[in-house]
N, C-alpha and C positions, 0 to 999 in steps of 0.2 A: 504493500500500500504506500502511495506517495504521501510524504508528510507535508502538512500545510506550513506555509511560511508565517512564523509568529512575529508580529510587528507591534511596537509601541510608538505612540505619537505624542510629542511634547511641544506645545506652543501656548503662549499666554493669551492668545486671542481665541476665545471659546468657540465663536462661530466658524472661524477658519479651521480650527482643530476638528470640529464636528464634520465640516465638509470634507476634509481629508480622510477622516475615518469612513464616512459614507462611500467615498470613491474607492477606497481600498476594499471595502466589503462587497463591492460589485463582483469581485473575483472570488470564487469558491475556494481557491487554493491559498488565500491570504486570511489569516486570523489576527484581529487586533486584540492584543492581550492586556493592554493598559494605556492610559493617557495621563498627561500631566501638564502643568503650566509654568514650571520653573526648572532651573538647573538641579535643585535639590530633588525635585520630583523625578527628573530623568535618571539621576544616579540611583535613587531608590528603586525605580522600575527595573533598571538594569540588574540590580543586585537581587531583587525579590522574584521578579517574573522571568528573568533570563530570556528575553526575546532573542530571536535570530537577528533582528534588525531594529534599530531605533531611529526615528525621524526627529531631528532637533531643529528648532529655530535658533538663530544666532542672538537676536535682540529680545531676550526674555530675562526675567529676574534671575540673577546669579550668573548670567552670561552663558550662552550655549556652547561657545568654544571652550570655556573652562570646564563645562560639563563633559564635553567630548574628551578632553584631555584626561579627566578623572576616570571616565568610563573605559577608555581604551587601556587603562592600566589594570582593570579588574581581571580576575581569572575568568577565562572563557567569556571574554567581553563580546557583546553583540556587534555586528557591523553598524557603523555610524554613518547616517546620511543627513546632511544639512538641507533643510527645506526653508528657504529664507527669501526675503525681498532684496537682500543686498547683492549687487553685482560687482561690488568693489573688489578689485584684484587682490588687495591686501587681505581682505576678509576671506576670500577663497583660499589663499595660500596659508593663512593662519589656521583655517579649519582643517586643511589637509595635513598640516604639520601636527595638529592636535590629535590626529588619528582618524578623521573622517575619510571614508572611501567613496563617498558620493556627494554631489552638490547640485541641488535642484532649486529652481526659482518658483516662488509662490505664483499662482495663476496657472500652473501647469494643469492640463486637462486630465480627466480621470484615466483614459486609456494610456496616456503617456506616463502618468504617475505609476500606474500598475506595471507597465513595461520596464520603467526605470528600476523599481524595487526588485522585480524579478531578475533584471540584468545584474544588479549588484549581487544577488544571491548566487547566480550561476557564474558570472565572470569576475566578480570581486570588486568591481568599481563602476561608477557611472557619473559623468558630469554633463550637464546640459550642453548640447552641441555648440551653441553660439559662444558659451563661456570657454569651452575647451579650445575652440579655434583662437579666441582672443588671448588666452593664456599661452598658447603655443607661439603666437606672433610676438607677444611680449617677451617670452623667454629667448627667442632668437635675437631680438633687439638688445636684451639685457646682457647677452654674452659679450657684446662689444662695449657695453656701458654698465658694469656691475653695480656702481654706486646708485644707479637709477632704480635698482631693485629694493633698496632700503626703505622701510617704512619711516614715517616721521619720527616715531619713537626710537627706532634703531639709529637714525641719523643723529638725533639729539644725543643719544648714548655714545655714539662713536666720536662725536665732536668733543665730548667731555673726556673720553678715553685719550684722545689725541692731546688734550690739555693736561694730561697726567693725573686725572682723578682716579681714585680707587672705586671699587663697586659700592662700598659703604658711602663714600662721598657723593657718588652719582645718585644713589637712592635718596639721599637727603636732598640733593639739589632738585631732583625731578619729582620728589614726593611719591615715590613708589617703593615697593619692597626690594630687598637685595635679591630675592628669588626672581623677581621680574627683570631686574638688571641682568642677572646671569642668563636668563632666557634670551634677552635681546643680544647679549654678547655672543651666545652660541649661534644665533641666526646670522649675526654680522660676520663671524668667522667663516660660516658656511657659504654665505652669499659672495664674499670677497675671495673665497678660496685661499685663505691664509691659515697658518697653524696656531697663531696666538695673538694676543691683544697688542703686542709690540709691533708685529708686522702689520696689523690692522691700523695702528696709529701712524706708522710710516706711510702707508698708502693714503690715509686720510690727509696727511700733511701735503703729500704730492698732489692730491686731487684738489684740495681747498686752499692750499698755500698758507696754512696756519702754522704758527710757531708752537 
């Protein structure tokens, strides 16, 4: 017997969430096992109901991307798909880095939503075609200009690294946690393809001409 795909849906807009659930239930092979409205709900659903796949909004209480990061670290974590209104490239990248394997835009019709969910289950990933094309184009451009791939937060962090500040000093200056600073530093090293913060600082000074 073919097992049904067990899905959880988390979005703080109740009407939209209800619409997504109704759309998924049009397919007999999909079972909605839970719903929620916040990052805390998403984590609890993942732990208690152990769905095969969880649909998360980005802009919800507690932050959907942070929820994705926590869920992806759980034992036997579900596949994570973001269902959001945000087409921002940085949001897409952060979601994928947090463990999401799919990225869909709100407003997707029922047949396409069902197809996307099933594709994630069988193929392991799915991104809305228009977004995928744009990300590919941006990646090609970024290979020639790596600094253009930095988010605003990452650029602010790198400028302070180049000025000689420690992670603690950067966290105080930007009013964020040291954990957040370390996360940004890791992304900076990866995007600039350097081994450490000293090399990153040298590249920054060459790029921006800062002392």
